[in-house]
C-alpha positions in Angstrom: 11.5 9.9 -19.6 12.3 11.0 -16.0 10.1 11.4 -12.9 10.1 14.8 -11.3 10.2 13.5 -7.8 12.1 10.7 -6.0 8.7 9.5 -4.4 6.8 6.8 -6.2 3.2 8.0 -6.3 1.7 5.6 -8.7 0.8 2.2 -7.3 1.6 0.9 -3.8 2.5 4.3 -2.3 4.9 4.1 0.6 3.2 6.7 2.8 6.1 7.1 5.1 8.4 7.8 2.2 5.8 10.3 0.9 5.7 12.1 4.2 9.4 12.0 4.5 9.6 13.9 1.3 7.2 16.7 2.2 8.6 20.0 3.4 7.6 22.7 5.7 9.7 25.0 3.6 8.3 26.2 0.2 10.4 26.0 -2.8 11.7 29.3 -3.8 10.5 28.7 -7.4 7.1 27.2 -6.4 5.0 29.5 -8.5 7.1 29.2 -11.7 7.2 25.4 -11.3 3.5 25.2 -10.7 2.8 27.3 -13.8 5.0 24.8 -15.8 3.4 21.7 -14.3 -0.1 22.8 -14.9 0.6 23.8 -18.6 -2.3 22.5 -20.6 0.0 21.9 -23.7 1.6 19.0 -21.7 -1.6 17.1 -21.0 -1.3 13.5 -22.4 -4.1 11.4 -20.6 -7.3 11.8 -18.5 -8.7 9.1 -16.2 -11.8 9.0 -14.1 -9.6 8.3 -11.0 -9.3 11.1 -8.3 -6.1 12.2 -6.5 -5.9 10.5 -3.0 -4.5 12.6 -0.1 -2.4 10.1 1.8 -1.6 12.7 4.5 -5.4 13.3 5.4 -6.3 9.6 4.3 -9.1 10.7 1.9 -10.0 11.0 -1.7 -10.0 14.6 -3.3 -12.2 15.7 -6.0 -9.2 16.5 -8.2 -9.3 14.4 -11.4 -6.2 12.6 -12.5 -4.5 14.0 -15.6 -1.1 12.8 -16.8 1.4 15.2 -18.3 4.7 15.0 -20.2 7.1 17.4 -21.9 9.3 15.1 -23.9 11.9 14.8 -21.0 9.8 14.5 -17.8 6.4 13.0 -16.9 4.1 13.7 -14.0 0.5 13.8 -13.1 -1.9 15.6 -10.9 -0.6 13.6 -7.8 2.7 15.3 -8.0 1.2 18.7 -8.6 -1.2 18.3 -5.6 1.5 17.2 -3.1 3.9 19.8 -4.4 1.3 22.6 -4.2 -0.3 21.6 -1.0 2.5 20.0 1.0 5.7 21.1 -0.7 6.6 17.7 -2.0 10.3 17.7 -2.8 11.1 17.7 -6.5 14.3 16.4 -8.1 16.9 19.2 -8.3 17.6 18.4 -12.0 13.9 19.0 -12.7 13.7 22.3 -10.9 16.8 23.7 -12.8 15.3 22.3 -16.1 12.0 24.2 -15.5 13.8 27.5 -14.4 15.9 27.4 -17.6 12.8 26.5 -19.8 10.8 29.4 -18.3 13.7 31.9 -18.6 14.0 31.0 -22.3 10.3 31.8 -22.7 10.5 35.3 -21.2 
């Protein structure tokens, strides 16, 4: 399976790389992508770990949940950074989601 972002957010996060992949510009398809990323049908694992905000250097109260859709995998870290800081996502993932969401409608 493929990751949805070029940034490694799992262990030993490179904070500078993370910050380099945050954007001041919101993705044109942000709401559609968030709807897809938060789909309860894709949840695969829960942990007691919380999302850590490396920009503010503090832990959030957001529990960590892992997701996958058969092609891509992600967790609440990617959702958090995409929603709050406009984390850049891989173009192929964005196109994949747009196509999937269009097929549903």
